[in-house]
Z-matrix of the N, CA and C atoms (Angstrom, degrees):
N
C 1 1.452
C 2 1.521 1 108.66
N 3 1.328 2 118.55 1 138.00
C 4 1.460 3 121.65 2 -179.70
C 5 1.525 4 112.14 3 -60.36
N 6 1.319 5 115.04 4 148.45
C 7 1.460 6 120.63 5 178.50
C 8 1.527 7 110.34 6 -67.60
N 9 1.321 8 115.65 7 143.81
C 10 1.457 9 120.99 8 176.52
C 11 1.523 10 109.20 9 -74.44
N 12 1.305 11 116.44 10 151.28
C 13 1.450 12 121.28 11 178.91
C 14 1.520 13 109.29 12 -121.81
N 15 1.317 14 115.37 13 149.13
C 16 1.462 15 120.02 14 175.22
C 17 1.524 16 110.47 15 -104.92
N 18 1.328 17 117.09 16 0.02
C 19 1.451 18 121.55 17 179.13
C 20 1.527 19 109.34 18 -66.51
N 21 1.358 20 118.47 19 117.17
C 22 1.463 21 120.08 20 -177.75
C 23 1.528 22 113.48 21 -62.64
N 24 1.339 23 118.02 22 -19.20
C 25 1.467 24 120.36 23 176.13
C 26 1.522 25 111.18 24 -69.35
N 27 1.340 26 116.24 25 -22.06
C 28 1.460 27 120.71 26 -175.11
C 29 1.521 28 112.69 27 -112.94
N 30 1.330 29 116.69 28 10.74
C 31 1.465 30 121.14 29 179.66
C 32 1.522 31 109.47 30 -117.60
N 33 1.330 32 117.53 31 123.30
C 34 1.459 33 119.38 32 179.50
C 35 1.527 34 111.77 33 -76.10
N 36 1.315 35 115.39 34 145.09
C 37 1.457 36 121.40 35 171.66
C 38 1.523 37 109.20 36 -98.07
N 39 1.331 38 116.61 37 -21.19
C 40 1.454 39 121.50 38 178.78
C 41 1.514 40 111.17 39 -175.23
N 42 1.318 41 115.39 40 156.33
C 43 1.466 42 122.45 41 179.47
C 44 1.521 43 107.60 42 -133.25
N 45 1.339 44 115.79 43 132.82
C 46 1.461 45 121.03 44 179.59
C 47 1.521 46 109.53 45 -128.49
N 48 1.327 47 116.11 46 123.87
C 49 1.455 48 121.54 47 171.94
C 50 1.518 49 106.67 48 -96.51
N 51 1.312 50 116.57 49 113.85
C 52 1.464 51 121.87 50 179.91
C 53 1.526 52 107.67 51 -106.47
N 54 1.312 53 115.66 52 96.13
C 55 1.471 54 120.47 53 -177.28
C 56 1.523 55 111.58 54 -66.44
N 57 1.320 56 117.18 55 -35.38
C 58 1.463 57 120.63 56 -178.86
C 59 1.534 58 110.91 57 -66.02
N 60 1.333 59 116.46 58 -44.59
C 61 1.466 60 120.76 59 178.66
C 62 1.527 61 111.51 60 -81.36
N 63 1.339 62 117.10 61 -9.56
C 64 1.456 63 123.46 62 179.04
C 65 1.534 64 110.80 63 61.58
N 66 1.354 65 114.52 64 49.19
C 67 1.468 66 118.84 65 -178.71
C 68 1.521 67 111.26 66 -150.26
N 69 1.326 68 114.05 67 158.81
C 70 1.453 69 122.90 68 174.13
C 71 1.521 70 106.61 69 -113.69
N 72 1.329 71 116.40 70 130.28
C 73 1.460 72 121.17 71 178.18
C 74 1.526 73 109.05 72 -114.50
N 75 1.320 74 115.73 73 130.49
C 76 1.458 75 121.21 74 174.30
C 77 1.520 76 106.72 75 -115.60
N 78 1.313 77 114.90 76 121.23
C 79 1.468 78 122.20 77 176.64
C 80 1.530 79 106.06 78 -97.62
N 81 1.318 80 116.16 79 118.44
C 82 1.461 81 121.59 80 -175.26
C 83 1.527 82 110.57 81 -92.40
N 84 1.328 83 115.65 82 156.17
C 85 1.467 84 120.89 83 -178.38
C 86 1.518 85 113.20 84 -65.17
N 87 1.321 86 118.09 85 -19.42
C 88 1.468 87 120.01 86 177.74
C 89 1.531 88 112.06 87 -84.89
N 90 1.350 89 117.42 88 4.32
C 91 1.460 90 121.67 89 177.92
C 92 1.524 91 114.61 90 96.73
N 93 1.308 92 118.05 91 -11.12
C 94 1.463 93 122.52 92 179.71
C 95 1.532 94 109.60 93 -76.25
N 96 1.320 95 117.04 94 149.00
C 97 1.455 96 122.30 95 173.29
C 98 1.523 97 108.81 96 -124.68
N 99 1.319 98 115.79 97 127.74
C 100 1.463 99 122.53 98 176.01
C 101 1.522 100 107.88 99 -103.92
N 102 1.332 101 116.05 100 132.98
C 103 1.459 102 121.68 101 179.24
C 104 1.531 103 107.71 102 -120.36
N 105 1.324 104 115.17 103 118.06
C 106 1.462 105 121.54 104 -176.95
C 107 1.520 106 109.76 105 -112.01
N 108 1.317 107 117.54 106 126.00
C 109 1.464 108 121.07 107 170.29
C 110 1.527 109 106.78 108 -65.58
N 111 1.329 110 117.13 109 133.25
C 112 1.463 111 119.81 110 -176.77
C 113 1.525 112 112.55 111 -58.89
N 114 1.313 113 117.10 112 -41.05
C 115 1.468 114 120.09 113 -179.38
C 116 1.530 115 110.92 114 -60.62
N 117 1.312 116 116.20 115 -44.82
C 118 1.461 117 120.39 116 179.87
C 119 1.519 118 111.13 117 -67.19
N 120 1.322 119 117.01 118 -37.76
C 121 1.460 120 120.78 119 179.52
C 122 1.529 121 110.68 120 -64.76
N 123 1.320 122 117.13 121 -39.00
C 124 1.467 123 119.82 122 177.28
C 125 1.526 124 110.22 123 -65.10
N 126 1.319 125 117.01 124 -42.11
C 127 1.470 126 120.42 125 179.67
C 128 1.536 127 111.89 126 -66.36
N 129 1.314 128 117.24 127 -23.33
C 130 1.469 129 121.54 128 179.67
C 131 1.530 130 111.50 129 -96.74
N 132 1.328 131 117.21 130 21.95
C 133 1.462 132 121.26 131 -179.27
C 134 1.528 133 110.08 132 -53.75
N 135 1.345 134 116.70 133 132.62
C 136 1.466 135 119.64 134 -175.83
C 137 1.528 136 115.32 135 -88.34
N 138 1.324 137 119.71 136 8.18
C 139 1.470 138 119.94 137 -176.63
C 140 1.541 139 111.24 138 -74.52
N 141 1.329 140 115.34 139 162.61
C 142 1.466 141 121.23 140 -178.19
C 143 1.520 142 112.34 141 -60.71
N 144 1.336 143 117.25 142 -40.91
C 145 1.467 144 119.93 143 -178.85
C 146 1.523 145 111.13 144 -63.33
N 147 1.317 146 117.31 145 -42.26
C 148 1.467 147 120.65 146 -178.59
C 149 1.522 148 112.54 147 -74.22
N 150 1.314 149 117.02 148 -26.56
C 151 1.465 150 120.69 149 178.68
C 152 1.518 151 112.37 150 -83.40
N 153 1.309 152 117.91 151 -11.41
C 154 1.452 153 120.28 152 177.74
C 155 1.513 154 114.00 153 104.08
N 156 1.313 155 118.50 154 14.50
C 157 1.462 156 121.96 155 177.80
C 158 1.514 157 112.52 156 118.84
N 159 1.311 158 115.03 157 166.11
C 160 1.466 159 120.72 158 -176.07
C 161 1.529 160 113.59 159 -63.07
N 162 1.323 161 117.06 160 -27.20
C 163 1.472 162 118.74 161 -179.95
C 164 1.525 163 112.15 162 -65.25
N 165 1.327 164 117.52 163 -16.23
C 166 1.472 165 121.33 164 179.30
C 167 1.527 166 112.69 165 -102.31
N 168 1.328 167 117.53 166 11.77
C 169 1.461 168 121.67 167 -177.05
C 170 1.526 169 110.28 168 -87.97
N 171 1.306 170 116.53 169 66.56
C 172 1.454 171 121.83 170 176.05
C 173 1.531 172 108.70 171 -90.59
N 174 1.341 173 116.68 172 156.86
C 175 1.464 174 118.23 173 179.32
C 176 1.527 175 112.61 174 -61.53
N 177 1.319 176 117.42 175 -33.14
C 178 1.455 177 120.50 176 179.87
C 179 1.518 178 109.35 177 -90.74
N 180 1.299 179 115.29 178 130.35
C 181 1.458 180 122.48 179 179.88
C 182 1.510 181 106.14 180 -124.63
N 183 1.298 182 117.34 181 136.61
C 184 1.456 183 120.77 182 -175.85
C 185 1.523 184 110.56 183 -60.43
N 186 1.341 185 118.04 184 108.68
C 187 1.462 186 120.55 185 -178.03
C 188 1.523 187 113.17 186 -67.14
N 189 1.314 188 117.41 187 -16.36
C 190 1.457 189 119.74 188 179.67
C 191 1.525 190 112.12 189 -72.48
N 192 1.336 191 118.02 190 -11.57
C 193 1.466 192 120.37 191 177.45
C 194 1.518 193 111.34 192 -61.24
N 195 1.316 194 117.66 193 -26.69
C 196 1.462 195 121.08 194 179.63
C 197 1.527 196 110.68 195 -66.32
N 198 1.330 197 116.88 196 -17.52
C 199 1.456 198 121.85 197 -178.22
C 200 1.531 199 113.51 198 -89.65
N 201 1.338 200 117.16 199 -11.73
C 202 1.457 201 120.11 200 -178.06
C 203 1.524 202 111.02 201 -68.91
N 204 1.321 203 116.01 202 150.06
C 205 1.466 204 120.29 203 177.34
C 206 1.528 205 108.09 204 -73.86
N 207 1.336 206 116.80 205 122.78
C 208 1.469 207 119.91 206 -178.66
C 209 1.524 208 112.36 207 -63.00
N 210 1.323 209 114.99 208 151.21
C 211 1.453 210 121.72 209 -179.25
C 212 1.529 211 111.95 210 -71.23
N 213 1.323 212 116.58 211 -26.06
C 214 1.457 213 121.80 212 -179.40
C 215 1.519 214 109.04 213 -159.21
N 216 1.303 215 116.50 214 179.51
C 217 1.457 216 121.69 215 177.10
C 218 1.531 217 109.28 216 -93.37
N 219 1.323 218 116.83 217 138.68
C 220 1.460 219 122.15 218 -179.21
C 221 1.522 220 109.61 219 -124.79
N 222 1.316 221 115.29 220 148.84
C 223 1.457 222 121.61 221 174.69
C 224 1.520 223 108.97 222 -123.50
N 225 1.317 224 115.50 223 153.75
C 226 1.461 225 121.72 224 179.15
C 227 1.524 226 108.44 225 -95.97
N 228 1.337 227 115.45 226 128.02
C 229 1.455 228 120.43 227 175.13
C 230 1.524 229 110.46 228 -87.68
N 231 1.338 230 116.50 229 -37.39
C 232 1.459 231 121.71 230 -179.05
C 233 1.513 232 108.67 231 -158.31
N 234 1.307 233 115.03 232 157.63
C 235 1.462 234 121.22 233 175.94
C 236 1.519 235 106.90 234 -141.86
N 237 1.341 236 116.10 235 134.85
C 238 1.459 237 120.58 236 -176.88
C 239 1.516 238 110.53 237 -136.27
N 240 1.323 239 115.11 238 148.25
C 241 1.461 240 120.35 239 172.93
C 242 1.522 241 108.87 240 -73.60
N 243 1.318 242 115.87 241 142.79
C 244 1.456 243 122.42 242 172.64
C 245 1.519 244 104.99 243 -111.90
N 246 1.307 245 116.26 244 101.99
C 247 1.465 246 120.40 245 -174.83
C 248 1.517 247 109.64 246 54.93
N 249 1.314 248 115.74 247 -136.71
C 250 1.463 249 122.28 248 176.01
C 251 1.518 250 111.55 249 -110.86
N 252 1.332 251 117.24 250 15.39
C 253 1.457 252 118.46 251 -170.77
C 254 1.524 253 115.46 252 -121.94
N 255 1.340 254 119.70 253 -4.23
C 256 1.464 255 118.22 254 -172.90
C 257 1.525 256 111.67 255 -165.90
N 258 1.335 257 113.57 256 172.74
C 259 1.454 258 123.23 257 171.37
C 260 1.523 259 108.67 258 -118.66
N 261 1.320 260 115.75 259 144.49
C 262 1.458 261 121.16 260 169.58
C 263 1.521 262 106.25 261 -115.26
N 264 1.321 263 115.68 262 125.24
C 265 1.455 264 121.26 263 -176.98
C 266 1.526 265 108.97 264 -109.50
N 267 1.321 266 115.38 265 131.30
C 268 1.452 267 122.22 266 178.45
C 269 1.525 268 107.00 267 -103.30
N 270 1.340 269 115.53 268 111.92
C 271 1.463 270 122.30 269 -173.36
C 272 1.521 271 111.47 270 -93.52
N 273 1.316 272 115.78 271 159.55
C 274 1.460 273 121.20 272 -178.67
C 275 1.524 274 113.90 273 -71.57
N 276 1.328 275 117.83 274 -9.28
C 277 1.463 276 120.29 275 175.34
C 278 1.532 277 111.42 276 -89.84
N 279 1.350 278 116.35 277 7.36
C 280 1.457 279 121.11 278 178.37
C 281 1.514 280 113.97 279 90.63
N 282 1.312 281 117.97 280 -5.22
C 283 1.461 282 121.79 281 -177.46
C 284 1.529 283 110.67 282 -83.94
N 285 1.335 284 115.87 283 137.78
C 286 1.462 285 120.26 284 176.72
C 287 1.524 286 112.16 285 -153.78
N 288 1.324 287 117.69 286 16.13
C 289 1.463 288 121.14 287 -175.23
C 290 1.522 289 113.50 288 -78.48
N 291 1.313 290 118.21 289 -19.13
C 292 1.457 291 120.44 290 -176.72
C 293 1.514 292 112.50 291 -75.35
N 294 1.323 293 116.14 292 129.91
C 295 1.461 294 122.77 293 174.35
C 296 1.528 295 106.11 294 -107.67
N 297 1.318 296 115.74 295 110.57
C 298 1.463 297 122.68 296 -176.05
C 299 1.524 298 108.60 297 -90.13
N 300 1.330 299 116.93 298 89.92
C 301 1.465 300 122.11 299 -179.39
C 302 1.528 301 109.82 300 -68.16
N 303 1.329 302 116.00 301 150.02
C 304 1.471 303 120.07 302 -178.67
C 305 1.523 304 112.38 303 -54.74
N 306 1.358 305 120.07 304 -46.39
C 307 1.480 306 118.52 305 179.10
C 308 1.523 307 112.40 306 -60.76
N 309 1.333 308 117.46 307 -36.28
C 310 1.460 309 120.98 308 178.14
C 311 1.524 310 110.10 309 -63.99
N 312 1.329 311 116.79 310 -48.10
C 313 1.467 312 119.81 311 179.95
C 314 1.524 313 111.36 312 -60.51
N 315 1.321 314 117.03 313 -40.48
C 316 1.466 315 118.73 314 179.59
C 317 1.526 316 110.16 315 -67.44
N 318 1.333 317 116.82 316 -38.88
C 319 1.469 318 120.96 317 -178.43
C 320 1.525 319 111.87 318 -64.50
N 321 1.352 320 117.83 319 -31.88
C 322 1.467 321 119.67 320 -178.06
C 323 1.532 322 112.46 321 -99.13
N 324 1.322 323 117.77 322 13.97
C 325 1.468 324 120.22 323 179.80
C 326 1.525 325 109.51 324 -52.10
N 327 1.342 326 117.03 325 126.48
C 328 1.460 327 119.78 326 -175.65
C 329 1.530 328 115.39 327 -87.60
N 330 1.322 329 119.06 328 4.89
C 331 1.472 330 119.58 329 -176.98
C 332 1.528 331 110.71 330 -67.61
N 333 1.313 332 117.78 331 155.86
C 334 1.468 333 121.19 332 -177.73
C 335 1.528 334 114.16 333 -58.00
N 336 1.326 335 118.49 334 -38.77
C 337 1.465 336 118.97 335 -178.18
C 338 1.526 337 111.50 336 -70.24
N 339 1.322 338 117.92 337 -37.86
C 340 1.469 339 120.08 338 177.50
C 341 1.527 340 110.98 339 -69.68
N 342 1.338 341 116.18 340 -39.16
C 343 1.470 342 119.39 341 176.22
C 344 1.520 343 110.92 342 -61.30
N 345 1.334 344 116.88 343 -43.60
C 346 1.468 345 121.02 344 179.67
C 347 1.525 346 110.63 345 -63.09
N 348 1.328 347 117.35 346 -40.76
C 349 1.470 348 120.72 347 179.05
C 350 1.525 349 110.65 348 -64.77
N 351 1.337 350 117.81 349 -39.76
C 352 1.477 351 120.44 350 177.40
C 353 1.522 352 110.12 351 -65.04
N 354 1.331 353 117.00 352 -43.25
C 355 1.471 354 120.38 353 179.32
C 356 1.513 355 111.12 354 -61.64
N 357 1.321 356 116.24 355 -42.44
C 358 1.464 357 120.23 356 -179.41
C 359 1.526 358 110.54 357 -65.99
N 360 1.322 359 117.71 358 -41.50
C 361 1.464 360 121.36 359 178.78
C 362 1.521 361 111.24 360 -65.58
N 363 1.330 362 116.48 361 -37.50
C 364 1.466 363 121.21 362 -178.88
C 365 1.524 364 110.96 363 -72.25
N 366 1.342 365 116.49 364 -38.88
C 367 1.460 366 121.31 365 -177.42
C 368 1.523 367 113.18 366 -82.33
N 369 1.321 368 114.78 367 -12.61
C 370 1.462 369 119.53 368 176.06
C 371 1.453 370 112.72 369 81.58
């Protein structure tokens, strides 16, 4: 099981699935809110099958994948906490293998300030 973190950037204060707006919102303990389009979140599934096999299961996952145009529209059937470290999302296409850990969700936050911080870190 992944180690727990006390970093407020990586600890959720609340999670809201808004089916009408078709988005998942994570409110972080540091005051930041990440808003993920459901379609993009499904396309960014972190499981081995979606990443292309176990050989691609590195800790770092390209956060820009959240920006790609999804292949189709997806809906959430259910969402459950996995311990204190992640969410498991059950999608309408039958897929549910992805475990969306809090650090992963924070790393792929699509907001402009998080994108700018990733670009700055990547560009040095």
